[in-house]
LODRENDREN-612860 format. One line per field, with one value per residue (C-alpha): x, y, z; residue number from 0. Coordinates in nm, 3 decimals. Example, Ala and Ser with C-alpha at 12.3 -4.5 7.8 and 13.67 -1.06 7.14 Angstrom:
2
px: (1.230 1.367)
py: (-0.450 -0.106)
pz: (0.780 0.714)
num: (0 1)
***
This chain:
446
px: (12.042 12.296 12.135 12.168 12.549 12.574 12.593 12.873 13.059 13.060 13.156 13.421 13.579 13.611 13.750 14.009 14.085 14.138 14.346 14.571 14.660 14.908 14.737 14.913 14.829 14.470 14.435 14.595 14.389 14.073 14.140 14.199 13.886 13.659 13.801 13.738 13.384 13.284 13.452 13.290 12.947 12.970 13.071 12.776 12.534 12.664 12.631 12.273 12.164 12.321 12.145 11.811 11.833 11.932 11.670 11.399 11.208 10.938 10.860 10.515 10.445 10.218 9.918 10.055 9.792 9.883 9.526 9.526 9.852 9.702 9.952 9.907 9.941 10.288 10.455 10.411 10.754 10.724 11.059 11.267 11.603 11.793 11.642 11.745 12.110 12.093 11.953 12.258 12.487 12.285 12.300 12.680 12.679 12.415 12.333 12.284 12.480 12.231 11.943 12.158 12.166 11.798 11.670 11.763 11.702 11.464 11.292 10.913 10.671 10.380 10.111 9.984 9.669 9.689 9.460 9.132 8.949 9.018 8.884 9.210 9.326 9.703 9.900 10.252 10.485 10.701 10.993 11.015 11.281 11.167 11.328 11.229 11.298 11.630 11.994 12.188 12.486 12.654 12.680 12.806 13.071 13.206 13.210 13.387 13.656 13.722 13.726 13.979 14.210 14.171 14.265 14.572 14.675 14.645 14.932 14.979 14.671 14.444 14.583 14.347 14.040 14.182 14.233 13.873 13.739 13.965 13.837 13.475 13.533 13.679 13.391 13.143 13.320 13.280 12.906 12.903 13.067 12.789 12.515 12.665 12.559 12.197 12.246 12.142 11.806 11.754 11.826 11.576 11.290 11.369 11.353 11.059 10.848 10.890 10.772 10.466 10.372 10.324 9.964 10.038 10.411 10.383 10.180 10.421 10.732 10.587 10.458 10.781 11.009 11.214 11.276 11.384 11.601 11.772 11.849 11.983 12.184 12.346 12.434 12.581 12.798 12.918 12.971 13.099 13.315 13.382 13.462 13.686 13.870 13.934 14.067 14.291 14.420 14.541 14.666 14.738 14.573 14.278 13.966 13.746 13.969 13.940 13.559 13.540 13.628 13.326 13.042 12.882 12.859 12.716 12.451 12.371 12.344 12.112 11.884 11.879 11.893 12.096 12.458 12.472 12.344 12.607 12.889 12.961 13.000 13.195 13.455 13.491 13.530 13.755 14.003 13.997 13.960 14.140 14.397 14.314 14.479 14.240 14.331 14.229 13.910 13.773 13.847 13.718 13.428 13.201 13.257 13.188 12.866 12.750 12.866 12.948 12.626 12.712 12.418 12.175 12.302 12.237 11.877 11.800 11.919 11.733 11.419 11.446 11.479 11.202 10.958 11.057 10.981 10.659 10.544 10.664 10.929 11.236 11.534 11.782 12.157 12.118 11.863 12.083 12.378 12.153 12.051 12.418 12.530 12.218 12.225 12.595 12.540 12.205 12.345 12.575 12.274 12.078 12.016 12.183 11.847 11.590 11.419 11.652 11.730 11.369 11.313 11.628 11.474 11.223 11.515 11.630 11.274 11.227 11.562 11.460 11.097 10.921 10.615 10.677 10.339 10.485 10.716 10.466 10.566 10.930 10.833 10.632 10.938 11.199 11.232 11.361 11.600 11.718 11.885 12.131 12.165 12.295 12.530 12.693 12.709 12.901 13.118 13.234 13.321 13.513 13.718 13.791 13.928 14.136 14.284 14.368 14.527 14.744 14.852 14.932 15.141 15.321 15.411 15.531 15.750 15.896 15.995 16.159 16.359 16.467 16.600 16.780 16.966 17.115 17.485 17.726 18.061 18.357 18.731 18.906 19.022 19.347 19.327 18.995 18.978 18.910 18.611 18.461 18.094 18.032 17.770 18.044 18.178 18.548 18.697 19.059 19.159 19.531 19.665 19.920 20.177 19.989 19.681 19.870 19.987 19.795 19.507 19.507 19.197 19.057 18.722 18.544 18.523 18.188)
py: (-7.248 -7.514 -7.542 -7.166 -7.189 -7.495 -7.295 -7.052 -7.326 -7.578 -7.325 -7.138 -7.448 -7.626 -7.320 -7.254 -7.627 -7.683 -7.362 -7.451 -7.800 -7.865 -7.975 -8.314 -8.366 -8.260 -8.522 -8.792 -8.715 -8.686 -9.025 -9.194 -9.027 -9.138 -9.495 -9.499 -9.362 -9.602 -9.901 -9.850 -9.786 -10.107 -10.302 -10.143 -10.245 -10.605 -10.625 -10.494 -10.745 -11.031 -10.921 -10.881 -11.239 -11.374 -11.185 -11.188 -10.879 -10.909 -11.278 -11.321 -10.947 -10.974 -10.892 -10.543 -10.292 -9.926 -9.823 -10.024 -9.855 -9.514 -9.428 -9.202 -9.336 -9.376 -9.087 -9.079 -9.210 -9.342 -9.204 -9.399 -9.527 -9.381 -9.036 -9.052 -9.098 -8.843 -8.590 -8.660 -8.573 -8.260 -8.137 -8.156 -7.868 -7.613 -7.344 -7.082 -7.082 -6.857 -7.090 -7.391 -7.247 -7.332 -7.540 -7.878 -8.012 -8.309 -8.492 -8.499 -8.664 -8.536 -8.785 -8.728 -8.906 -9.026 -9.197 -9.087 -9.061 -9.423 -9.553 -9.701 -9.465 -9.478 -9.285 -9.160 -9.050 -8.754 -8.652 -8.280 -8.094 -7.920 -7.766 -7.866 -7.709 -7.807 -7.701 -7.847 -7.930 -8.152 -7.865 -7.624 -7.873 -7.925 -7.551 -7.470 -7.733 -7.609 -7.244 -7.330 -7.500 -7.201 -6.953 -7.164 -7.153 -6.771 -6.741 -6.396 -6.255 -6.510 -6.472 -6.188 -6.395 -6.702 -6.489 -6.366 -6.724 -6.822 -6.530 -6.606 -6.968 -6.873 -6.630 -6.909 -7.137 -6.867 -6.863 -7.243 -7.222 -6.985 -7.209 -7.511 -7.365 -7.416 -7.776 -7.963 -7.781 -7.825 -8.200 -8.252 -8.084 -8.230 -8.588 -8.514 -8.359 -8.667 -8.902 -8.684 -8.673 -9.052 -9.172 -9.526 -9.570 -9.909 -10.067 -9.934 -10.055 -10.402 -10.439 -10.324 -10.434 -10.681 -10.421 -10.161 -10.422 -10.533 -10.173 -10.063 -10.386 -10.315 -9.965 -10.096 -10.360 -10.120 -9.821 -10.014 -10.283 -10.242 -9.868 -9.871 -10.176 -9.994 -9.692 -9.918 -10.103 -9.775 -9.587 -9.853 -9.616 -9.666 -9.565 -9.531 -9.267 -9.078 -9.111 -9.004 -8.647 -8.637 -8.696 -8.357 -8.407 -8.757 -8.619 -8.347 -8.612 -8.822 -8.525 -8.352 -8.662 -8.447 -8.502 -8.148 -7.993 -8.190 -8.066 -7.737 -7.905 -8.197 -7.964 -7.770 -8.079 -8.285 -7.994 -7.889 -8.229 -8.462 -8.226 -8.304 -8.065 -7.785 -7.831 -8.198 -8.159 -7.861 -8.033 -8.384 -8.342 -8.132 -8.387 -8.674 -8.512 -8.508 -8.840 -9.074 -9.233 -9.570 -9.559 -9.467 -9.755 -9.999 -9.898 -9.868 -10.225 -10.362 -10.175 -10.311 -10.673 -10.612 -10.492 -10.787 -11.033 -10.843 -10.907 -11.274 -11.200 -11.426 -11.215 -11.379 -11.315 -11.052 -10.855 -10.872 -10.740 -10.463 -10.368 -10.345 -10.132 -9.911 -9.849 -9.755 -9.517 -9.378 -9.299 -9.044 -8.849 -8.882 -8.541 -8.489 -8.394 -8.584 -8.863 -8.783 -9.152 -9.271 -9.137 -9.313 -9.647 -9.590 -9.592 -9.932 -10.072 -9.952 -10.106 -10.453 -10.422 -10.398 -10.180 -9.855 -9.842 -10.000 -9.705 -9.558 -9.837 -9.727 -9.360 -9.444 -9.556 -9.359 -9.108 -9.391 -9.556 -9.223 -9.128 -9.419 -9.383 -9.025 -9.115 -9.386 -9.145 -8.880 -9.140 -9.264 -8.906 -8.844 -9.165 -9.096 -8.752 -8.918 -9.170 -8.898 -8.683 -8.979 -9.062 -8.696 -8.666 -8.994 -8.872 -8.537 -8.713 -8.944 -8.642 -8.469 -8.783 -8.812 -8.456 -8.518 -8.820 -8.622 -8.540 -8.371 -8.543 -8.345 -8.385 -8.156 -7.825 -7.740 -7.373 -7.315 -7.579 -7.334 -7.181 -7.509 -7.550 -7.789 -7.968 -8.094 -8.439 -8.487 -8.825 -8.931 -8.608 -8.601 -8.322 -8.113 -7.873 -7.592 -7.668 -7.604 -7.269 -6.947 -6.948 -6.668 -6.463 -6.609 -6.608 -6.946 -7.127 -7.270)
pz: (2.804 2.703 2.359 2.322 2.321 2.092 1.767 1.866 2.051 1.763 1.495 1.699 1.854 1.519 1.339 1.611 1.647 1.274 1.247 1.542 1.414 1.137 0.813 0.819 1.187 1.114 0.842 1.056 1.368 1.159 0.998 1.336 1.479 1.192 1.209 1.587 1.553 1.274 1.442 1.783 1.626 1.423 1.738 1.924 1.645 1.644 2.025 2.008 1.743 1.941 2.263 2.083 1.951 2.294 2.501 2.226 2.353 2.086 2.143 2.292 2.269 1.963 2.182 2.252 2.149 2.111 2.196 2.520 2.619 2.543 2.273 1.975 1.621 1.483 1.308 0.929 0.830 0.477 0.365 0.115 0.241 -0.056 0.006 0.372 0.280 -0.002 0.249 0.462 0.169 0.084 0.442 0.433 0.181 0.286 0.032 0.306 0.633 0.813 0.726 0.829 1.183 1.232 0.937 0.786 0.434 0.417 0.130 0.139 -0.103 -0.305 -0.412 -0.767 -0.895 -1.257 -1.516 -1.355 -1.693 -1.793 -1.466 -1.334 -1.062 -1.001 -0.745 -0.805 -0.526 -0.633 -0.405 -0.330 -0.131 0.189 0.493 0.845 1.185 1.339 1.320 1.026 1.245 0.983 0.733 1.000 1.117 0.764 0.691 1.019 0.953 0.599 0.716 0.989 0.736 0.497 0.773 0.856 0.488 0.482 0.728 0.892 0.717 0.881 1.233 1.327 1.243 1.420 1.733 1.701 1.693 1.984 2.192 2.097 2.198 2.538 2.603 2.524 2.774 3.042 2.966 3.000 3.344 3.455 3.313 3.493 3.829 3.725 3.606 3.929 3.942 3.567 3.581 3.865 3.682 3.338 3.468 3.700 3.423 3.202 3.479 3.550 3.179 3.151 3.190 3.311 3.350 3.527 3.244 2.981 3.161 3.227 2.870 2.706 2.991 2.785 2.514 2.774 2.952 2.627 2.525 2.866 2.905 2.567 2.687 3.014 2.838 2.567 2.797 3.099 2.935 2.560 2.540 2.854 2.714 2.384 2.579 2.792 2.482 2.332 2.639 2.907 3.157 3.392 3.191 3.500 3.660 3.328 3.331 3.698 3.596 3.362 3.608 3.535 3.154 3.208 3.444 3.188 2.914 3.131 3.195 2.857 2.630 2.390 2.285 2.148 2.472 2.667 2.442 2.631 2.971 2.819 2.662 2.989 3.212 2.983 2.961 3.327 3.499 3.258 3.108 2.745 2.500 2.395 2.031 2.047 2.254 2.060 1.730 1.803 2.049 1.820 1.541 1.782 1.906 1.542 1.397 1.688 1.814 1.973 2.213 1.935 1.718 2.006 2.071 1.697 1.632 1.935 1.822 1.466 1.585 1.845 1.575 1.351 1.633 1.708 1.349 1.350 1.085 1.090 0.986 0.749 0.733 0.460 0.664 0.977 0.776 0.639 0.996 1.103 0.808 0.799 1.177 1.164 0.871 0.992 1.337 1.169 1.049 1.375 1.528 1.867 2.024 2.233 2.030 1.738 1.687 1.670 1.320 1.196 1.306 1.025 0.777 0.910 0.899 0.541 0.442 0.566 0.454 0.790 0.871 1.057 1.233 1.549 1.606 1.853 2.096 2.072 2.113 2.426 2.623 2.432 2.717 2.941 2.691 2.545 2.873 2.878 2.499 2.532 2.819 2.602 2.305 2.499 2.676 2.335 2.233 2.557 2.541 2.173 2.270 2.545 2.299 2.045 2.318 2.427 2.068 2.003 2.324 2.243 1.895 2.034 2.297 2.031 1.818 2.117 2.204 1.843 1.853 2.184 2.044 1.755 1.822 1.592 1.547 1.419 1.376 1.625 1.490 1.665 1.580 1.750 2.023 2.302 2.126 1.999 2.091 2.385 2.170 1.936 2.026 1.945 1.867 1.924 2.089 2.168 2.386 2.201 2.340 2.174 2.383 2.707 2.588 2.645 2.391 2.143 2.084 1.762 1.588 1.598 1.266 1.385)
num: (0 1 2 3 4 5 6 7 8 9 10 11 12 13 14 15 16 17 18 19 20 21 22 23 24 25 26 27 28 29 30 31 32 33 34 35 36 37 38 39 40 41 42 43 44 45 46 47 48 49 50 51 52 53 54 55 56 57 58 59 60 61 62 63 64 65 66 67 68 69 70 71 72 73 74 75 76 77 78 79 80 81 82 83 84 85 86 87 88 89 90 91 92 93 94 95 96 97 98 99 100 101 102 103 104 105 106 107 108 109 110 111 112 113 114 115 116 117 118 119 120 121 122 123 124 125 126 127 128 129 130 131 132 133 134 135 136 137 138 139 140 141 142 143 144 145 146 147 148 149 150 151 152 153 154 155 156 157 158 159 160 161 162 163 164 165 166 167 168 169 170 171 172 173 174 175 176 177 178 179 180 181 182 183 184 185 186 187 188 189 190 191 192 193 194 195 196 197 198 199 200 201 202 203 204 205 206 207 208 209 210 211 212 213 214 215 216 217 218 219 220 221 222 223 224 225 226 227 228 229 230 231 232 233 234 235 236 237 238 239 240 241 242 243 244 245 246 247 248 249 250 251 252 253 254 255 256 257 258 259 260 261 262 263 264 265 266 267 268 269 270 271 272 273 274 275 276 277 278 279 280 281 282 283 284 285 286 287 288 289 290 291 292 293 294 295 296 297 298 299 300 301 302 303 304 305 306 307 308 309 310 311 312 313 314 315 316 317 318 319 320 321 322 323 324 325 326 327 328 329 330 331 332 333 334 335 336 337 338 339 340 341 342 343 344 345 346 347 348 349 350 351 352 353 354 355 356 357 358 359 360 361 362 363 364 365 366 367 368 369 370 371 372 373 374 375 376 377 378 379 380 381 382 383 384 385 386 387 388 389 390 391 392 393 394 395 396 397 398 399 400 401 402 403 404 405 406 407 408 409 410 411 412 413 414 415 416 417 418 419 420 421 422 423 424 425 426 427 428 429 430 431 432 433 434 435 436 437 438 439 440 441 442 443 444 445)
***
């Protein structure tokens, strides 16, 4: 039910948010938001790599056998790194908005056999463009932002459409408030069904315990220490009192494992409980749910180092740097759906030249790690919105104070002293006999 309202909520909130903000403020806030998202994701990636080298989850785990654990074969993920990033760029500009609502562009490969007649058989991999199931949220976000700015530029002519999107957005939020009543029951069954599905949960957790521990520890440190410290550094306010008002979105994130599905409840709670400006929350949270994936970057980096240790590969400085950069960039394109980040691990593995056949191990326990991953993802979005709200309020207060300090100084005009505006400050006023006389009815020169 929450996923049902994602599409109207993202499009309407971004259009109304971009249209309500001044173009200069939009550019400034957008710049700060992107810098915050990229910075925190890079910090998260560095923390994950450091933890993976300290804990060494893959050391001594070479005997892990996917067949013994009862796992299926790994997903066929032989995608080139360059094509992965090019797909990201292509998805930013969908050719059809209706199709973008339920399909995403992805590069596939066709194997062509050559030189059969000579006797030397060679295979050539040809990239072909395909479309796979899944909402192209990146393309929709960019379109909604540009449309909002265009409506703002139209002036009075665009006001009708802006009001329509505002009304649509408010109606969607009413739907969200109704859906929220079902959340406790939904959470119980979503988590319960995952536990029941596992064949031998104890064996899996004990075999991959160090990997699970390293990932969750990274999430706890980043979500419990680093992100609150960043919020405190900007606002000088208690971050935990801010996070206390967002218990419901965090519970939803834990249950659904989807940043996008948590978006409706996050917008509702951050506005009602924390008093964040609607223009800020509805502009920044949909973007954050798409591009800000701190939790995903942590578990992707831990998984990459885990698989390297599993295959007895010693990573050099260049490969570690590649992991950091690729994880930060790939997390932008990770779908905000359950197990969305697992496929982006394949991009990192391809970039550092590691086999992808061990991904089935990551998939086996992804349902455990993905819960804390999503909580950290949405926490980063929420604190980012809180920081932007504070900076916006601070700038607004500074402008008001600047206006209050402006006083007009004028030389006294004897002819119109009685009618002079009280805002005018006179210097060196000397009482004259004329001032004590009965004032004549004159028109003010001001």
